[in-house]
N, C-alpha and C positions, 0 to 999 in steps of 0.2 A: 718544779726551781732549785735552780742549781747554782750554788754558793762560789766567791773564787774570793777569799781572804775576807772574809766576812760583806764583798760584793755583790747584790744579786745579775747577771748576768742578764743580760735584753736579746732574748731572740732576735729580735727586728734587726739588730744592726749585725748576725751573724757573730759572735763573738764565738772563738774559738785559738787558744793563748798554745801556741807552740811552746814544748815545754821538754826539750832534747836537745842536749845542748852540745853532743857531739855534732849535730847539723849546724849549726848554729854558729860553729869556729870552725865547721869544715867548709861555710857560707864565707865569710870571711876568708879564710888565709887565702881565697883565689881573687880578691879583689886587689886593688889600688889604692891600700889605705895609709894611709901619710899624713903630718904635720899639717899640709896644706889642703887634708879633703873634709869639705863642707857636709855631709852626711842629713836627709831627711825623709825618718820616716814616718810611716803610716800607719795608722792601731797601732798606739803603744802600749792599751791595752796593761797586766798587767807589769809592764815594765821584761817582763821578760828578754826583748831583742836592743831595750834601749840598755841595761846595762852592762850585756855585754857587748857593744857596739862600745861603748865608755871606757869601756878596758884594751882599748886600741887607741895611735898613738891621731884619734880624727885632730883636728880644729874646732867644731861644732857640730852640736847636735841638733833639728830643731824637728819636734817630734809633735804630730797630728794625734790626736785622743779624742773626738768625739761628744765622750761618754762622759758626763760631769763628774758620777763617783770615781773611774780611774782616775780622773786627768785634776782632783782635789788629793789622790791620794799621791797619785804621781811627783805633784810639787811639793811635796812633803818630804818623801821617802829619796828625792835624789836632788842632792844640792853641789852639782862636778859645776863651773864657773860655765864650760861649753855646750852646759843642755839649758833649753831652750823647748818649753809649753806651750803649742797650742792649740786652743781648746774651741778647734772648731770643725766642722764639717771641709775634707779636700776638697769637696765637689763643687763647691762655695768659695771657698779660697780665691783673694784675689793673686791669680799668677803672678803678677809684674811684679809682687813685693819678692816672691823667689828670685827672678829674674837679673833683679836690681843686686842679690847677692851675689852672682858669682855662677859658677856652676858644678852645681851639685851629684853625687852620688845619693841612692835610692835605694834602701833596704822597706819591703815592704809585705806585711802580710795581709794581702788583701778578701776581705768580707765577698760571697763566692756572689754574689749579686747583681753588684755594684763593681764587679772587675774593669771588663769594657769602656765603661765609663771615666772611672780610671787612667786606663790605657791609653785611654785618649785624651786626658789630661798631660800626660808624656808628651806625647805627639805636638801638643801644645809649645814644650818646656826644653825641643829635644835638644837646642841648640846651648843648650844653658845643661845637658845634661852628660855627665862625664860614663857611668856604669848605670845598673841597679843590679837587684833581685831579689823580684817577689814569687811569695808564696801563693798559690793559687790551685783551685780545682785540677790534678786529672785531667779527665778530658777538653779543659781546656787550652789547657798549655799544648796538647798534643794536637790539638786545632791552629795556635796559633803559626805552630812549628812548623806541619804538613807542610808538603808540599805533592803531595798526590793521594791517592784514595778516598775517604769513606771521611774523613776532618780534615780535610783542603776544602777552602772555598773561601768563601768574599774575604771574609778574618782573616784569614793568616795574609794574603794578599797584600791589604790596608796594612798592617801592623809590621810581614814584613819589609814593604816597602819603603819605610823610615828605620826600623832598627832590623841588627842583628840578636839574632835569640841560641839557648843556646841550653837542651835538657840538664837541668843537676838533680838531687836528691828525691827521690820518690818517698813521699813521707806518709806512714802510715795513721789509719784515725791513734792508734793508739800515744803514738808519739802530739796527738792536741790536749788539751782539755779543758770542757770535756771534747770527748773526741767525734768528731763528724760521724755521716755516715757513708763519705765516698776517702778514697786516696786523693793526697794535696799533694806538689809539684815543685817545689824550686827552681825556678828559670828566671837567668842570667839575660842581660840583653845590652846591646850598647847601640848610640845610631848610629846609622848607616855610613860611612864614609861617600860611598860613591851611588849615591840614588839616580835613578835612569829616570834622563830629563822625557817628563810630559808636561805636555804646553796648558791642561785644564784638569789640575788634580781632582777636581773637587765633584766634575764632568764622568773624569774615569772612574772612579772608584763608586757610582752611582749605578754606571754601567754593566761593572763589576756584578754590583749586587742585583742587577737583573738577571746574568748571565747564569749566576748561580740559585735564582731563585727555589726554581725546583730540583735542584743535582741532576738527577734523572732522565731528566727531560735532556734536548737534543737544541741544539745552540740557537737553530732555528727556529725551535717549538719557544723557549723561552722566549727571544729575542721577536716574534711575531704577538705572544703573548701582549707583549708593554707595547704591542703598538708601532715598533721600532723595524724604520725600514731597510734590509737588509737583502737587496737586490743587485749590494752590487761587490757580494761577499759568494765567495767559489762554494758550489754546493761540498764539497770534500769535507771546509772545514764546519758548514753550517750542521752533518754530520754529527760533528761531533759536541760528546759535553766539554760545558765549561771543565766540569774535575779533571779531560783530557791535556790539556790546555794549559802554556805556562804562560806566567804573567805579557812576554812579549810575545807569545803571539793572540796574545788578549788583547796587549797593547794595540800592536797589528790590524784589528777590525773594528775595536777602539775608533782608529785616528782612520780609517778609511768611510766610517758611516761617520764620523766627526765632521770629516771633511765640507761630507754633503751637505750637510747641516749647512754649515758655516756657507758654503756655495751658493 
């Protein structure tokens, strides 16, 4: 049983609090934070990020915290008028309430187990995001930014379509309390301005998941195993693995197949 400030940590919530001030200060320096900046953070926890954020000139800070014990402590400890504590699960929160507030900067130490569901919420919010930095598992960060090789996959293509990403500091387990078993990474992101035109995004990303279902298999094998008619795709392309193709090449294949289905 691990306690911090007398509060028992809940293992299911993946509570590992960054406690390296130098990392936080470097992160904030690269952000565009001024008197007009609205920030929300996810997983305020012991308030380490929260206090540093409030040292900036930000206009306001909404902090999400699902743990009632930490939420109560934050309410008592922080009296800054710019601060709003939201005791809620971000995954269940009504995003329309965030959209009504305008554009946001995001700072979040994401629990490893729900990284992708939260990032999918960011996709929904993309038109209301200025920029953000998240702290996530190193392995996951590498998957998000990959453009080739083993980490490259459907996840890479999906999140790179909506956002530009940049790897920041690599965080050792000892920088967190309690230390996780793996390294973490700070990852900067910003909505992509010039998104590729895709007629049916939902169908395309579903197609991408099929292409990468068995990464070591050829495109032909993955498509065939899913019952997709690939007869109009040239043999040279079908012999490639999806990991050998960029998003434009995959989109070209998708458009041929999608046109066949529509016709």
